[in-house]
N, C-alpha and C positions, 0 to 999 in steps of 0.2 A: 377483730376479737376485742372482747373487753374482760376483764377482770370477774374471773371467776366466783361464786358464790362460795362464802364463808362454809366449812365442813359444819353440820347440822347434829344433834343427840350425844353430845360429848357426853358420856356415863364413866362412871369408875366401873371396873372388874374389880368386883369383890376379892376371886382367889388368888390375885397376884398381890394384894394387899399384903403388907410385912412392915414390919418397925421403919424402916428405910427403905421402902420401894411403895409404890402404885399402877396401877395397870388404868390403863383408859383408853374406850375405843369410842368409835364416831360414825358417823353416815359422808357422802358424799355431799357437796351442796346442790343446790338444784338447776343451777347455772353452771357449766361447764366453763363459759366465756367464750364457746366457739370451738374449741380443741380439748380434749382428754387432759382429765389434771396426771399428771406422771406423776406426783410425790408430795409430799405434807412436812410443814417444818411445825415440832411442838416448842411451844414455849410456855416458861412458868412466873408468877410473879410470887415470893416471901412477902405477901401485904406490907410491899412500899410502892406499890406502884406503879414499878419497874418490872416489863417481861423480861427475862433471858432466853433465848435459843438454851433449850435444850439440846434437841437435834434435828438435823434436818436431813432430806432426801429420803424420808421414810415413804415405802411405794405400801405400805398395807395401813389400814384402816386401823390399826391400835398399837400403840406404844409402853411399855413399862419402865417409868421414870426410878432411877436407881440412887443411891446416894442421899434418901433425904433426911432430913434432921426432923426426929421425933420432937412433937410438942408445937411445931411451927406449922401456919395457915399456907395454903398454897393454892391459886389460882393455875390454873393450865387453859391454854390456848391454841388452837390447829389453825 
């Protein structure tokens, strides 16, 4: 087995947007690494070039980040 490809098509779900919440969705990577992908981990960076894990063991291909600070810039990765 090899490491699976990163998920693709990470996009914001606008209906989930609130002042302190943001919804995202993604598609699975092309190559699974030889075994089905069972779960995902979502991390974010608050413009300091350091990603922090928000949640792990996510089985769906979507997530709603809560308790965000209005006015800050965020980067997400799955």
